[in-house]
N, C-alpha and C positions, 0 to 999 in steps of 0.2 A: 504494500500500500504506500503510495507516494503522493506528495503534495502536487496538486494541479494549480491551485491559486491560493495565495496567502494574503489576507488583508489585515493591516495593523493600524490601530488608532491610539494615540496617546501614550505610547511606550517609549520611554527614554527619548532619543532624538527622532524616533519615527512618529511624527505627528499624525500623518495620514498617508499610508503607502499601500500599494498593491503590487505583489510580486508573483510572477509566473515562472517558476524554475523548470529545468529539464531533469533528465536522469543524472547527468554529470554536469556540475556547475562550478565555474570559477567566478569569484566575486573580487573585483579590483576597485581601487580608489585610494586617495591619499590618506595619511594619518589623520585621525580625529574626524573622519567623514561619516563614521557610523557603521562600518563593516561588522565590527564585533557585536553591535546591538542587534543586527539581524540574527546572529547565532544565539544571542541571549533570549530573544523572543521565542525561538524554537525550544530553548532550554526551559523557559518558563512554562510553555505549553505542555511539554513532556513531563515536567515535574508535577504540574497540576493533574495530569492524567494518572500519575502514580500515587496521588493522594498526599503530596508533600508541598502543596502550595503555601500553606502557612509558614512552614520552615523556610522555604525559599525567600518569601517576602521579608521574613525576619532577618535572614542572613544578609539581604541586600540593604538593610537599614530602614525597612518599612516602605510605605507607598511613596513617600516624598521623593526619594531618588529615582523611582521607577516611572513616574508620570512625566510627560513631556513638559520641560521647562518649569516644573513645579506647579504648573497652572492647570493642567488637565485634571478633571475630577474623576475620570475613570479610564481604564485600559480596555480596549475591545480587540479581540482577535477572532478572525474567521478563516478557517482552513477548509478548503475543498480538496477531498482526497480521492484517489483512484479506488475503484470498487473492491469490496471484499469478496473472496471466493464464496459461492460459485459464480457470482456475477462478474461480467467482464467489460461491459460497455460504459466508458466514462460519460457519455452523453446522457445516459438514462439511469445509470446505477451508482454514480458517484455519491458519496456521503459528505455532508458539510457539518462541521462542528463550530459553534459560536460560543464565546464566553465574554462576559462583561464584568470587570472587577472594579468596584467603586471604592474610592477613598472616603472614609468617614471623618468629616470635619477636617481639622488640620493635623490630626494625629497620624500615627503609623497604622492605625486600625483600618480594616477593609471588610467588605463582604462581597459575595458573588451576587451581582444584581440580576443577571440573566444567563441562562445556559441552554443550549439547544443542540441536539444531534438529529439530523434528518436528511431526507432526499428532496432536493429542490427542482428536480427535472421538470415536473409538470407545472410548477410555478413559472419557471423560465420559458416554457413553451406556451404559456397563457391558458393552459387547460384548467388550472386550479389557482386559487388565491392563497392557499396555505400549503406548506410542504408536508410530506409524509414524515411524521415525527416518531423518533425512537425514544427520545427522552426530552423533557423540558423542565426548566426550573426558574421560578421567581422567588423573591424573599417570602418565606413562610409557605411555599407551595412547590412540590416537586412530584413528577410522575414519570414512570417508565412504562413503555408499551410491552406487555407480556405476550410473548409469542405463543405460549401455551394457552393462556386464557383468552387471547385475541381481544384484549382491552387494555386501557391504561390503568396502572395500579399506583396508588399514592405511596410516597415515601415519607415517613415521619421526619420532620425538620425541627431544628432547635436554633434559637438565637442567643443561647447562653453557653458558657463554657462547661456547664454540667450536662449530663446526658439523661434526659427523661426516659421514662419507660416507653418502649416502642409500641406502636399499635399492633394488636394481634392480627395474625394472618397476613402480614405484609413482609414476607421473607424475600427482600429484594437482593440481598447479598448473603455471603456466607455468615456474616455477623449481623444479626438483626439489631442495628443501632440506629439512633437518630442521625440525620444528616446535618453536620455543622455548617454554618453559613460561610465558613472560611475554607471549605474543601469542596471539590467538584462532585456533582452527582455522577459524572462519568466514572470517577474512581470508586465511588460508593456502590455503583450498580453493576460491578463486575464480580468475578469469582466463579467458583464451580457451581453455585446455585443461583446464578444470575437469571433474572426473569427474561432477558433477551440475549440470545447468544451473539447477535451482531453487535450489540453494545459492548459485551465482554471482549469480543475479538478486536473491535476498534480500539478499546482502551488498552489492550495488551500491545497493540502495534505502536500507538503513540508513546506509551510509557517506556517502550524499548528503545526509543531513539537515543543515539549517543552523540553528544555535542562536546568536542574536545577543544578546550581553549586555555588550559592551565596546566600543562605537563611540566612538572618540576624535575630538574636533573642536578640541582646543586649538591654539594658534597654531603650534606646531611639529609638529603631526600630519602624517603623510605624505599624508593625504587632501587637504591644501591645496597640495601640491607637484605639479609635472608628473610624469607616470608614463610608464613605457616602453610603447610601443604594442604591444598584443597582443590577440588575439581572446579575450575572456572573456564568458561569459553568466551567471555566478553570482557574487553578492556573497559574499565570504569572511566567515567568522564575525566578524572584527573590523571588517569594512567598509572596510578601507584600500585595496582595489582598486576602489573605487566609480567613479573616473573612467574606468578602463579598461572596466568593465562598461557604464557609461552610454554611452561612445563606441561600443562594439560594438552595443548594442541600439538606441540612438537613431539611429544612422546606417544600421543594417542592417534595422530593422523599422519600416515605416510605421505599423503599428498601435500599437507601443510609443511611438513619437514622438508620435502623436496623444494617447495616454493621458497622457503626461507633460505635454504642452502644455496639455491641458484641466485637469489637476490644478493646475498652476502658475498658470494664469489664475484658477482658482477661489480659490486661496489668496492670490494677490498682485494680482489684477485684470488688466485689459487692458494694463497697462504692460509685463507680461512678453511678450517676443517669442519667444525661442527659446534653446536651449543651443547653444554653439559650442565647437569643440575645435581651436583653432589649434595648429600644431606648435611644439615647443620644441627645445632642443638635444639631441643624442645620442639621436635617434629617440624622443623623448618627446612627449607631448601634454599640453595644458592643458585645464582646464574653465573656461569663462566663461559668464556669462549676459548676454544682450543685452536691454536695456530700451529701450522706445520713447522714453522721456523723456530718455535719456542718449546722448551721442555715443560715450562710451567704454564698452567692455564691462567688466563686473565679474568679476574673477578669483576662483578658488576661495579664494585666500589672503585675500580681502577679504569673503567671504560670512559672514553671521552663522551661529552654531552652529545655530540653528533652521532656516535654509534648507538647510544641508548635511544635517541630520537628516531633513528632509522629502524631499529628493532620495534619500537612502538608503532610506527607507521605500517610496518609489515604485519604486526599482530592485528591491526585494525583493518587494513585494506585487503590482506590475503586471507582473512578469516573465512573458513569454509561455510560458516553459517552467520553472516553478518546481520546486524540489526537492520530494521527497515530503512532507517535514515542515519547517515554518517556525516557529521560536520566537523571539519578540522580548521582551526584558526592558524593561518600561516605555517603550513607544513614544511616550508623550506627552511625554517629557523634552525640554525646550527648545522645545516647540511652542506657538504661540498657540492658545487654545481653539477659535478659528474653523477651524483646520486639522483638528481631530479628527474631525468628520463625514466629511471626505474620506478620512482614514486608515481609519475604520470601513468605509466603502463599499468601499475596495480590499481590506481584510482579508476582508470577506464574499465578494467576488468571488474572491479567491485561494483561499478554502476550498472552492470548487467544483472546484479542481484539485489542492489539497494540503491537508494537515492543518495548521491554523494555531493557534498558542498564544500568547496575549498576557498578560503579567503587568502589572498596573496599579494605581495609587493614585488614578486620576483619575475622579471622578464624571462629568465632562464627556465622557470617552471612553465610559463606560458608557451615558450618555444618548444618544450618537450611534448606538447600535445599536437603531434603531427597527424596528418590525415584529417579525419572528421573532428572539427573543433567542438569543445564543450559549449554549453550555454553560458554566455558571458554577461555578467551583470556589472554595470558601472555604478558605484556609490559616490555621490557628491553631497557636499554641504552647501545648502542654499537657503537663504532667508530664514536662518535659525532652525533648520530641520534637515534631516537626511532624506535624500531622494534616490530612489532605485530605478535604474533603467536597464531592461534586458535588451541587448543590442539586436537589431534586425538581422535575421539570418542571411538574407539576400545581400545586404550591404557588407556584412562581415565576410561572406564567401567571395565577394568581388575583390576585396582588399587582400584576402588570403591567397589569391592567385599570384600575387607578386611579393607578399610579405608574410612573415610569421606573426603569430599573436604577440610574441615578445617584441618584435620590431615595431609593431603598431603601438604597443604600450609605451615603448621608449619615445616614440615620435609624438605621443599624445593624440594620435588619430582615434584611438578607441574611445577616449572621453569625448571627442568631438562628434561622434556619431549620434544620431537621433533615432 
């Protein structure tokens, strides 16, 4: 399930923008133009679907830093998504999720003012005035369409921090609790006993998105230390479980091991032999690299920042079971330019299985996308807000007959296209 169209109002520098991404996306623009805010709105949407909206807003310092210019009274996000199986036609089967988060007074407090998941195809065609709704929520009122009962069922809501007794017979999720005003109905109405399997499947897809924008490799970063042995297949948003994920995939998937070995040999030459994961104390494992020219294996604590970042990108982009959406902020950071064609190749391959979004300042990375160019979005700062422009395919194709994307970026021609 991928984003067809994303509409954002009142979030950080995104006062009012509409974005239509493709399967593989590069997002370019100068510093402080708002590229990272595009990833952050995706992060907020995914966090809300996972039932952690309150924690996210608290970590960001409340609603004040999140609303546009400190003036907007609410944040609105509307995402139209490709259909869930078994449906396949985006024109008739796409699902749209809307959420409005209102700031309460001048405090950091908030509540979800409106939430809706539905199919708008017949509204857009003029056949109906209302969408086919799977769930809808207003303050004090929430309903989910039950596929078993063929009707809407109410969800008990609460406007306090305490949880009142739930209404009987309303088993909307695995835990029959009241819906707090600071968490989404989408997250509440999922689980093994969900009233609507499409709601549950939609929630699982959005909650599984991975937005990577804060991968730390400093000397005290946990990525350099031994990690507790556990089976993990997905790299966390901050990437600090990388060793655990590499161990699970590298030792459990022959194809993944071959992909990593091939990429590492392309980047470092035939001196690279393999990754090894010796045990450490307290049921922990280490990451080490075995080089043919050295008798001693090199530990994660001694690896360069660039090597760790390259392994991180491989674990994300070469993952045999990637999340539905992968977003990486400036993947070129810390990498030698010779590694960027490898990154581009794996990003293109990953986009066949997931929606991939890369923000970048690197002409070399753009140059690495030879052949079919990715969907290119230019981000600009104008009149106190971020503006997003997806470049016209025809115009980009015309220029690419004579230049690479990187050359166009250096010459500022990409930013000049309308």
